[in-house]
C-alpha positions as CSV (number, residue, x, y, z in Angstrom):
1,M,-18.9,-0.7,12.0
2,A,-17.2,1.3,9.3
3,V,-14.3,2.6,11.4
4,A,-13.4,-0.9,12.5
5,A,-13.2,-2.0,8.8
6,R,-10.6,0.8,8.3
7,L,-8.6,-0.1,11.5
8,K,-8.0,-3.8,10.7
9,P,-5.7,-3.1,7.7
10,F,-3.8,-0.6,9.9
11,V,-3.2,-3.3,12.4
12,R,-1.8,-5.6,9.7
13,A,0.3,-3.1,7.9
14,T,1.4,-0.6,10.6
15,L,1.8,-2.7,13.7
16,L,2.9,-6.2,12.7
17,G,5.7,-5.4,10.3
18,G,8.1,-8.3,10.2
19,A,5.8,-10.5,12.2
20,L,3.6,-11.0,9.1
21,A,6.0,-13.7,8.0
22,V,5.5,-15.5,11.3
23,L,1.8,-15.1,11.1
24,A,1.4,-16.2,7.6
25,G,1.2,-19.8,8.8
26,C,-2.1,-19.0,10.5
27,S,-3.8,-19.3,7.1
28,L,-3.1,-23.0,7.2
29,F,-5.8,-23.4,9.8
30,G,-9.5,-23.8,8.7
31,K,-12.1,-21.6,10.3
32,D,-13.2,-24.2,12.8
33,D,-9.6,-25.1,13.7
34,E,-8.9,-21.4,14.3
35,T,-11.7,-21.1,16.8
36,N,-11.0,-24.4,18.5
37,N,-7.3,-23.6,18.9
38,A,-8.1,-20.1,20.1
39,N,-10.5,-21.4,22.7
40,K,-8.0,-23.9,23.9
41,D,-5.5,-21.1,24.4
42,A,-8.0,-19.1,26.2
43,A,-8.6,-21.9,28.8
44,N,-5.0,-22.7,29.3
45,Y,-2.4,-20.0,29.1
46,R,1.1,-21.3,29.1
47,E,4.6,-19.9,28.6
48,R,5.2,-19.4,24.8
49,S,7.5,-17.8,22.5
50,V,6.5,-14.3,21.2
51,E,6.1,-15.8,17.7
52,Q,3.6,-18.4,19.1
53,I,1.6,-15.9,21.1
54,Y,1.3,-13.7,18.0
55,A,0.3,-16.6,15.9
56,D,-2.4,-17.6,18.5
57,G,-3.5,-14.0,18.7
58,W,-3.9,-13.7,15.0
59,R,-5.9,-16.9,14.9
60,A,-8.3,-15.3,17.3
61,I,-8.5,-12.2,15.1
62,N,-9.3,-14.4,12.0
63,A,-11.9,-16.2,14.0
64,G,-13.5,-12.9,15.1
65,A,-12.8,-13.9,18.8
66,W,-12.1,-10.3,19.8
67,D,-12.2,-10.8,23.5
68,L,-9.8,-13.6,23.3
69,C,-7.4,-11.8,20.9
70,S,-7.0,-9.0,23.3
71,K,-6.1,-11.4,26.1
72,Q,-3.6,-13.1,23.8
73,F,-1.8,-10.0,23.0
74,D,-1.8,-8.9,26.6
75,E,0.2,-12.1,27.2
76,V,3.1,-10.8,25.1
77,D,3.6,-8.0,27.5
78,R,3.3,-10.4,30.5
79,Q,5.7,-13.0,29.2
80,H,8.0,-10.8,27.1
81,P,7.7,-7.3,28.7
82,Y,10.8,-5.7,27.3
83,S,10.6,-6.7,23.7
84,V,9.6,-4.6,20.8
85,W,6.8,-7.1,20.3
86,A,5.3,-6.2,23.7
87,R,5.0,-2.6,22.6
88,R,3.3,-3.4,19.4
89,A,1.0,-6.0,21.1
90,M,-0.4,-3.4,23.3
91,L,-1.8,-1.6,20.3
92,I,-3.2,-4.8,18.8
93,S,-4.8,-5.5,22.1
94,A,-6.4,-2.0,22.1
95,F,-7.7,-2.7,18.6
96,C,-9.2,-6.0,19.7
97,S,-10.9,-4.4,22.7
98,Y,-12.3,-1.8,20.4
99,Q,-13.6,-4.5,18.1
100,S,-15.4,-6.2,20.9
101,N,-17.0,-2.9,22.0
102,Q,-14.9,-2.9,25.2
103,Y,-14.3,0.7,24.8
104,S,-13.0,1.5,28.3
105,A,-10.4,-1.3,27.9
106,A,-9.3,0.1,24.5
107,I,-8.9,3.6,25.9
108,S,-7.0,2.3,29.0
109,T,-4.6,0.3,26.8
110,A,-4.1,3.2,24.5
111,D,-3.4,5.6,27.3
112,N,-1.0,3.2,28.9
113,Y,0.8,2.9,25.5
114,I,1.0,6.7,25.2
115,S,2.4,7.0,28.7
116,L,5.0,4.4,28.2
117,H,6.0,5.0,24.6
118,P,5.4,8.7,23.9
119,G,8.1,8.8,21.2
120,S,7.1,5.6,19.4
121,P,6.6,5.8,15.7
122,E,3.3,4.1,16.2
123,V,2.0,6.4,19.0
124,A,-0.3,8.1,16.5
125,Y,-2.3,4.9,16.3
126,A,-2.7,4.9,20.1
127,F,-4.1,8.4,20.0
128,Y,-6.4,7.4,17.2
129,I,-7.7,4.3,18.9
130,K,-8.5,6.3,22.0
131,A,-10.3,9.0,20.0
132,I,-12.4,6.5,18.0
133,A,-13.3,4.5,21.1
134,L,-14.6,7.7,22.7
135,Y,-16.3,8.6,19.5
136,E,-18.2,5.3,19.4
137,Q,-19.6,6.0,22.8
138,I,-21.4,9.3,21.7
139,V,-25.0,9.1,22.8
140,D,-28.2,10.9,21.7
141,V,-28.5,14.5,22.7
142,A,-31.0,13.7,25.5
143,R,-28.3,12.1,27.6
144,D,-25.0,13.2,29.2
145,Q,-22.5,14.3,26.7
146,S,-19.2,13.8,28.6
147,N,-18.0,11.1,26.2
148,T,-18.8,13.4,23.3
149,E,-16.8,16.2,24.8
150,G,-13.9,13.7,25.5
151,A,-14.1,12.5,21.9
152,L,-13.8,16.0,20.6
153,V,-10.7,16.7,22.6
154,A,-9.1,13.4,21.6
155,L,-10.0,13.9,17.9
156,E,-8.6,17.4,18.0
157,D,-5.5,16.0,19.6
158,V,-4.9,13.5,16.8
159,V,-5.3,16.3,14.2
160,Q,-2.9,18.7,16.0
161,R,-0.2,16.1,16.8
162,F,-0.3,14.1,13.5
163,P,-1.7,16.4,10.8
164,D,-0.3,14.6,7.8
165,T,-1.5,11.2,8.7
166,E,-4.5,9.2,7.6
167,Y,-5.6,9.2,11.2
168,A,-5.9,13.0,11.1
169,R,-7.9,13.0,7.9
170,D,-10.4,10.6,9.4
171,A,-10.5,12.5,12.7
172,T,-11.1,15.8,10.9
173,L,-14.4,14.4,9.5
174,K,-15.4,13.1,12.9
175,I,-14.7,16.4,14.5
176,D,-17.4,18.1,12.4
177,L,-19.9,15.5,13.4
178,T,-18.9,15.6,17.0
179,R,-19.2,19.4,17.2
180,D,-22.6,19.2,15.5
181,H,-23.7,16.7,18.1
182,L,-22.6,19.0,21.0
183,A,-24.4,21.9,19.4
184,G,-27.5,19.8,19.1
185,K,-27.4,19.1,22.8
186,E,-27.2,22.9,23.5
187,M,-30.1,23.5,21.2
188,A,-32.2,20.7,22.8
189,V,-31.7,22.2,26.2
190,G,-32.3,25.7,24.9
191,R,-35.6,24.7,23.3
192,Y,-36.7,23.2,26.6
193,Y,-36.0,26.4,28.5
194,L,-37.7,28.4,25.8
195,S,-40.9,26.2,26.1
196,R,-41.0,26.8,29.8
197,G,-40.5,30.6,29.6
198,D,-37.0,30.6,30.9
199,Y,-35.8,33.0,28.3
200,V,-32.4,33.9,30.0
201,G,-31.6,30.2,30.3
202,A,-32.5,29.6,26.7
203,I,-30.5,32.6,25.5
204,N,-27.4,31.2,27.3
205,R,-27.7,27.9,25.5
206,F,-28.3,29.4,22.1
207,R,-25.4,31.8,22.7
208,T,-23.1,28.9,23.3
209,V,-24.0,27.6,19.8
210,V,-23.3,31.0,18.3
211,D,-20.0,31.5,20.2
212,V,-18.6,27.9,20.0
213,Y,-20.4,26.0,17.3
214,Q,-21.0,28.6,14.7
215,T,-19.8,26.4,11.8
216,T,-22.4,23.7,12.6
217,P,-25.8,23.4,10.8
218,Q,-27.4,24.3,14.1
219,I,-26.5,28.0,13.8
220,A,-29.6,29.2,11.7
221,E,-32.1,27.8,14.2
222,A,-30.0,29.2,17.1
223,L,-30.3,32.7,15.7
224,E,-34.0,32.3,15.1
225,R,-34.4,31.1,18.7
226,L,-32.4,34.1,19.9
227,T,-34.8,36.3,18.0
228,E,-37.8,34.6,19.8
229,A,-36.2,34.7,23.2
230,Y,-35.1,38.3,23.0
231,Y,-38.4,39.4,21.5
232,S,-40.2,37.7,24.4
233,L,-38.1,39.6,26.9
234,G,-38.8,42.9,25.2
235,L,-35.2,43.3,24.1
236,D,-36.1,44.4,20.6
237,R,-32.6,45.6,19.5
238,E,-31.1,42.2,20.3
239,A,-34.0,40.4,18.6
240,Q,-33.6,42.6,15.5
241,T,-29.9,42.0,15.4
242,A,-30.3,38.2,15.7
243,A,-32.8,38.3,12.8
244,A,-30.6,40.6,10.7
245,V,-27.5,38.4,11.2
246,L,-29.6,35.4,10.3
247,G,-30.9,37.1,7.1
248,K,-27.5,38.1,6.1
249,N,-26.0,34.7,6.4
250,Y,-29.0,32.5,5.6
251,P,-31.3,34.6,3.6
252,G,-33.3,31.8,2.0
253,S,-33.7,29.9,5.2
254,G,-37.1,29.0,6.7
255,W,-35.7,30.1,10.1
256,Y,-35.2,33.6,8.7
257,K,-38.8,33.7,7.6
258,D,-39.8,32.7,11.1
259,A,-37.6,35.3,12.7
260,Y,-38.9,38.0,10.3
261,N,-42.6,37.1,11.1
262,I,-41.8,37.2,14.9
263,L,-40.6,40.8,14.6
264,K,-43.7,41.8,12.6
265,G,-45.7,41.3,15.7
266,R,-44.4,44.7,17.0
267,N,-43.9,46.2,13.5
268,L,-40.1,45.7,13.8
269,K,-37.7,44.8,11.0
270,P,-34.3,43.0,11.1
271,M,-31.7,45.6,11.9
272,E,-28.1,44.8,13.0
273,D,-26.6,46.6,16.0
274,R,-22.9,46.3,15.5
275,A,-22.3,46.7,19.2
276,S,-24.3,43.6,20.0
277,W,-22.6,40.4,21.0
278,I,-24.3,38.6,18.2
279,S,-22.9,40.9,15.5
280,Q,-19.4,40.8,17.1
281,A,-19.5,37.0,17.3
282,F,-20.0,36.7,13.6
283,H,-17.5,39.4,12.6
284,R,-14.9,37.8,14.9
285,I,-15.4,34.4,13.1
286,L,-15.4,36.0,9.6
């Protein structure tokens, strides 16, 4: 996964700091030795120095044993709970949980870190891990979108709290994709209502896209569907306004052509009513 490829260097550079010197010795192990030693440690936890736990944990990372590495770094907090390494180990554990697709564990660990260390210089990473773990759980628009909504809130939190960081730059890109996904869900439900003749239900869904997700690619279709729904209800002025706003903002769109042809059924033309909520929604944004 592309995000994970970006996260691993952050773990090395941002979180380990001075521990890199301790962990450098891990490169002396061959790949098979790394895995074998990691598995032994998993089967038999023992009291160890923080340096040894970090070394064992990084061996697990190098071996790709993500479930194991999260357990190793959890041991830092259990055995050395008040050290600076315990604080950092929490974030590495969250990263490892993320890598093993244990998103709930990653989110829980990140939340715990935020609660315990809100003023830490590394807290931005915790917010980012949480946001990305939620983002990875976004499902297709036919299913429940609670994770998508949670991802949007978490991503926006990263941008607002840490605007000048690399985390914020990446989160900004994902916000646009997340909003488009949520708009897609509203459109899918709206189309379903429209196909069943529930025009009021459809209008409510398409209105959400216009009011909340106006900057997404879904907006042109939403305006065409509003034209269709209002036309079907006999609310010609609203239908004309939806088509007019669509034509003004997306004049070459196939959706505008469809809206225009719908109105021709009653010899109507696109005409904007500035008092309409549709017109006001666009002027409010612009």
